[in-house]
C-alpha positions as CSV (number, residue, x, y, z in Angstrom):
1,M,65.4,74.6,222.4
2,A,66.2,77.4,220.0
3,E,69.2,79.5,221.0
4,A,68.3,82.7,222.7
5,G,67.3,85.5,220.3
6,L,66.9,83.2,217.3
7,D,63.6,83.8,215.6
8,M,62.6,80.4,214.2
9,A,59.8,81.8,212.2
10,A,62.1,84.2,210.4
11,C,64.6,81.5,209.9
12,V,62.0,79.3,208.3
13,E,61.0,82.1,206.0
14,R,64.6,82.6,205.0
15,V,64.9,78.9,204.2
16,R,61.8,79.1,202.1
17,R,63.5,81.8,200.1
18,K,66.4,79.3,199.5
19,D,68.8,80.9,202.0
20,E,71.5,78.3,202.6
21,D,72.9,79.9,205.8
22,A,69.4,79.9,207.3
23,A,69.0,76.2,206.3
24,R,72.3,75.4,208.2
25,V,71.0,77.3,211.2
26,L,67.7,75.4,211.1
27,V,69.5,72.0,210.8
28,R,71.7,72.9,213.8
29,E,68.8,74.0,215.9
30,L,66.5,71.0,215.0
31,Y,69.2,68.3,215.0
32,P,69.0,67.5,218.8
33,L,65.2,67.2,218.7
34,I,65.3,65.0,215.6
35,M,68.0,62.7,217.0
36,K,66.1,62.3,220.2
37,I,63.0,61.2,218.3
38,V,65.0,59.0,215.9
39,R,66.8,57.2,218.7
40,S,63.6,56.5,220.5
41,H,61.9,55.0,217.3
42,L,65.0,53.6,215.6
43,P,64.2,50.7,213.3
44,R,66.6,47.7,213.5
45,R,68.2,48.0,210.1
46,T,68.4,51.8,209.8
47,D,71.4,53.8,210.9
48,E,70.3,56.8,213.1
49,E,72.2,59.3,211.0
50,D,70.6,58.0,207.8
51,L,67.2,58.2,209.3
52,A,67.8,61.7,210.6
53,Q,68.9,62.7,207.0
54,M,65.6,61.2,205.7
55,V,63.7,63.4,208.2
56,F,65.6,66.5,207.2
57,G,65.0,65.7,203.6
58,K,61.3,65.5,204.2
59,I,61.3,68.7,206.3
60,F,63.0,70.7,203.5
61,A,61.0,69.1,200.8
62,H,57.7,69.9,202.5
63,L,58.5,73.1,204.3
64,E,55.9,74.9,202.3
65,Q,53.3,72.8,204.1
66,Y,54.3,74.2,207.5
67,S,51.6,76.8,208.2
68,G,53.3,78.5,211.2
69,N,50.2,77.9,213.4
70,V,52.3,75.7,215.8
71,P,55.9,76.0,216.7
72,I,58.2,74.5,214.1
73,E,59.5,72.0,216.7
74,H,56.0,70.5,216.9
75,W,55.7,70.1,213.1
76,V,59.2,68.7,212.8
77,S,58.5,66.2,215.6
78,R,55.4,65.0,213.8
79,V,57.4,64.6,210.5
80,A,60.2,62.8,212.4
81,V,57.9,60.4,214.2
82,N,56.0,59.6,211.0
83,T,59.2,59.0,209.1
84,C,60.4,56.6,211.8
85,L,57.1,54.7,212.0
86,N,57.0,54.4,208.2
87,Q,60.5,52.9,208.3
88,L,59.5,50.5,211.0
89,R,56.5,49.4,209.0
90,S,58.7,48.8,205.9
91,E,61.0,46.6,207.9
92,K,58.1,44.7,209.3
93,C,57.0,43.9,205.8
94,R,60.4,42.5,204.9
95,P,61.7,40.9,208.1
96,E,64.5,38.9,206.5
97,L,68.0,39.4,207.6
98,R,70.4,40.9,205.0
99,W,74.1,40.8,204.7
100,A,74.2,44.6,205.3
101,D,72.5,43.9,208.7
102,L,75.6,42.0,210.0
103,N,78.5,43.6,211.7
104,E,82.0,42.6,210.6
105,A,82.5,39.9,213.2
106,E,79.1,38.3,212.4
107,A,79.9,38.4,208.7
108,E,83.2,36.6,209.3
109,V,81.6,33.9,211.4
110,L,78.9,33.4,208.8
111,E,81.5,33.1,206.1
112,K,83.5,30.5,208.1
113,I,80.3,28.5,208.9
114,A,79.4,28.5,205.2
115,S,82.8,27.5,203.9
116,T,83.3,24.7,206.5
117,S,81.0,22.4,208.3
118,R,82.6,23.1,211.6
119,E,81.2,24.8,214.7
120,P,82.5,28.3,215.6
121,D,85.5,28.6,217.8
122,P,84.9,29.3,221.5
123,S,86.2,32.8,220.8
124,E,83.4,33.3,218.2
125,Q,80.6,32.0,220.4
126,L,79.3,35.4,221.5
127,V,79.2,36.7,218.0
128,S,77.5,33.4,216.9
129,R,74.9,33.9,219.6
130,D,74.2,37.4,218.4
131,L,74.0,36.2,214.8
132,A,71.6,33.4,215.9
133,R,69.5,36.0,217.7
134,K,69.3,38.2,214.6
135,M,68.3,35.2,212.5
136,L,65.7,34.1,215.0
137,E,64.2,37.6,215.0
138,T,63.1,37.0,211.4
139,L,60.7,34.2,212.5
140,S,57.3,34.6,214.0
141,P,57.1,34.6,217.8
142,K,55.7,31.1,218.0
143,D,58.4,29.7,215.6
144,R,61.1,31.6,217.5
145,L,59.8,30.2,220.8
146,I,59.8,26.6,219.6
147,L,63.3,26.8,218.2
148,T,64.6,28.5,221.2
149,M,63.2,25.9,223.5
150,L,64.1,22.9,221.3
151,D,67.5,23.9,220.0
152,L,68.9,26.5,222.4
153,E,67.4,25.4,225.7
154,E,67.5,21.7,224.6
155,R,64.0,21.0,225.9
156,S,62.2,17.9,224.8
157,V,59.0,18.0,222.7
158,E,57.1,16.8,225.7
159,E,58.4,19.7,227.9
160,I,57.4,22.2,225.2
161,R,54.0,20.5,225.0
162,E,53.5,20.8,228.7
163,R,54.6,24.5,228.8
164,T,52.7,25.7,225.7
165,G,49.7,23.4,225.6
166,W,50.4,22.6,221.9
167,N,50.3,19.0,220.7
168,A,53.5,17.2,219.8
169,S,52.8,17.1,216.1
170,L,52.3,20.8,215.9
171,I,55.5,21.4,217.7
172,K,57.5,19.1,215.4
173,V,55.9,20.6,212.2
174,R,56.5,24.2,213.4
175,A,60.1,23.4,214.3
176,F,60.7,21.7,210.9
177,R,59.2,24.7,209.0
178,A,61.0,27.3,211.1
179,R,64.3,25.5,210.5
180,K,63.5,25.5,206.8
181,K,62.9,29.2,206.9
182,L,66.2,29.8,208.7
183,R,68.0,27.7,206.1
184,K,66.4,29.8,203.3
185,Q,67.3,33.0,205.2
186,F,70.9,31.8,205.6
187,A,71.2,31.0,201.9
188,R,69.7,34.4,200.9
189,V,72.2,36.2,203.2
190,M,75.1,34.2,201.8
191,E,73.9,34.9,198.2
192,Q,73.9,38.6,198.9
193,E,77.5,38.5,200.1
194,R,78.7,36.9,196.8
């Protein structure tokens, strides 16, 4: 991983002594490893470059804790994985969709839907589908399943009952509550935009 002839231990010691050139070398050498880890553990809402920057921030802030008993790459890998997992956990605690989570096309479609009561144009259907998927991801798996089967696949309550084994009342109540959650989510996203 490290370039031939580069003594990583010496580089780390120079960084500890606040040598900026050594810090740049360390970043250059560790960047591919960190990006590989970040990309394999990337949370939905976090940009990979932002997450990599968080990892580097933690590495430099806690470099004194690196004992040197293992290769620096091992220690850095552990810091990177833990940072990614912590970010994933924080997103799991707050699964709602935010305006910042939308790409430009999704934001435009959402604005049009909110300002008019019309359905999206056929040219916007792919973007609308992606937006619907993002909003559905904020629901529990059971709520997502019911709404997908009822509204997207247009199955009857009876068909859903046969497939899931749930009673019709439960399906209707869950669908009602899930739609209510989505309406709240939609209102929250639109409020953030204003």
